[in-house]
C-alpha positions as a printed Julia matrix, in Angstrom:
115×3 Matrix{Float64}:
 -17.95  -28.26  -89.35
 -19.33  -26.37  -86.37
 -23.0   -25.53  -86.63
 -24.63  -22.85  -84.53
 -28.31  -22.5   -85.37
 -29.81  -19.29  -84.03
 -33.48  -18.47  -83.75
 -35.89  -16.17  -81.97
 -35.15  -12.78  -83.44
 -37.86  -10.5   -84.72
 -39.7    -7.23  -84.3
 -40.86   -6.21  -80.84
 -42.14   -3.01  -79.29
 -40.14   -1.05  -76.77
 -40.55   -2.61  -73.35
 -41.17   -6.04  -74.78
 -39.27   -9.29  -74.48
 -37.6   -11.81  -76.75
 -35.79  -15.07  -76.21
 -33.03  -16.02  -78.59
 -31.74  -19.55  -78.91
 -28.58  -21.08  -80.32
 -28.53  -24.82  -80.88
 -25.37  -26.78  -81.51
 -23.91  -30.26  -81.27
 -23.33  -32.09  -78.01
 -19.58  -31.96  -78.61
 -19.53  -28.21  -78.95
 -21.96  -27.65  -76.1
 -19.92  -29.78  -73.71
 -16.5   -28.39  -74.53
 -16.99  -24.74  -75.32
 -17.9   -21.62  -73.43
 -20.72  -19.71  -75.07
 -21.67  -16.08  -75.53
 -23.94  -13.66  -77.31
 -22.71  -10.6   -79.15
 -24.59   -7.97  -81.09
 -23.81   -5.52  -83.84
 -25.9    -2.49  -84.68
 -25.6    -0.73  -88.05
 -22.46    1.35  -88.19
 -21.22    0.12  -84.84
 -18.7    -2.43  -83.64
 -19.74   -5.84  -82.47
 -20.22   -5.82  -78.71
 -20.55   -8.43  -75.99
 -24.0    -9.05  -74.54
 -23.45  -12.03  -72.24
 -21.22  -15.01  -71.59
 -21.76  -18.37  -69.97
 -19.03  -20.84  -69.16
 -19.22  -24.61  -69.44
 -19.82  -24.62  -65.72
 -22.66  -22.13  -65.93
 -20.95  -18.96  -64.7
 -22.33  -15.86  -66.39
 -21.13  -12.34  -67.09
 -22.89   -9.28  -68.45
 -21.74   -5.8   -69.41
 -23.33   -2.93  -67.54
 -25.27   -1.89  -70.65
 -27.56   -4.92  -70.4
 -27.16   -6.12  -66.82
 -30.52   -6.68  -65.19
 -32.36   -6.88  -68.51
 -30.85   -9.99  -70.08
 -30.24  -13.52  -68.87
 -28.08  -16.11  -70.57
 -28.67  -19.77  -69.84
 -27.8   -23.15  -71.27
 -29.78  -26.37  -71.51
 -27.71  -29.52  -71.72
 -30.68  -31.67  -72.69
 -31.07  -29.62  -75.86
 -27.46  -28.49  -76.42
 -28.82  -24.98  -76.62
 -27.92  -21.62  -75.15
 -30.59  -18.98  -74.64
 -30.64  -15.23  -74.28
 -33.73  -13.89  -72.55
 -34.07  -10.17  -73.15
 -36.59   -8.04  -71.23
 -37.46   -4.35  -71.16
 -36.12   -3.99  -74.66
 -35.19   -0.56  -75.94
 -34.78    0.77  -79.48
 -31.03    0.9   -78.88
 -31.06   -2.88  -78.47
 -31.79   -3.15  -82.19
 -28.98   -5.17  -83.76
 -27.99   -8.46  -85.28
 -27.35  -10.87  -82.43
 -24.67  -13.51  -82.83
 -24.04  -16.72  -80.97
 -20.35  -17.33  -80.24
 -18.58  -20.38  -78.87
 -14.97  -20.44  -77.75
 -12.34  -22.59  -76.11
  -8.7   -23.49  -76.56
  -9.89  -25.67  -79.44
 -11.21  -22.76  -81.47
 -13.76  -19.96  -81.86
 -16.9   -19.95  -83.98
 -19.71  -17.56  -84.85
 -23.32  -18.19  -85.7
 -24.97  -16.57  -88.71
 -26.81  -13.97  -86.63
 -30.44  -13.18  -85.99
 -32.01   -9.74  -86.36
 -33.67   -8.08  -83.39
 -35.57   -4.88  -84.07
 -37.14   -2.86  -81.25
 -39.65   -0.24  -82.3
 -40.33    2.87  -80.22
């Protein structure tokens, strides 16, 4: 069973920062690409960032320059550093891992940005 353990969500004021983490097993970390998605109430789930096994990253324009995805092989963990947060960033953030072997979602962590 694939385990993705997310942490770091919470309540933050507009303009603030948060760092989310997603810990998994060494097997998953080594063989899967990783990403963060988010879903706000009443909206579709949307991509926030991706990072390949080799460390290449992508970001949609909506968050580019404000978020950074990274991965730490010593901890088998992927991070999402979010800065200059806005109320519209409020959502449940999900860790996602994917490869030809399969695709798996984390349980999600709530991020709430107050104005």
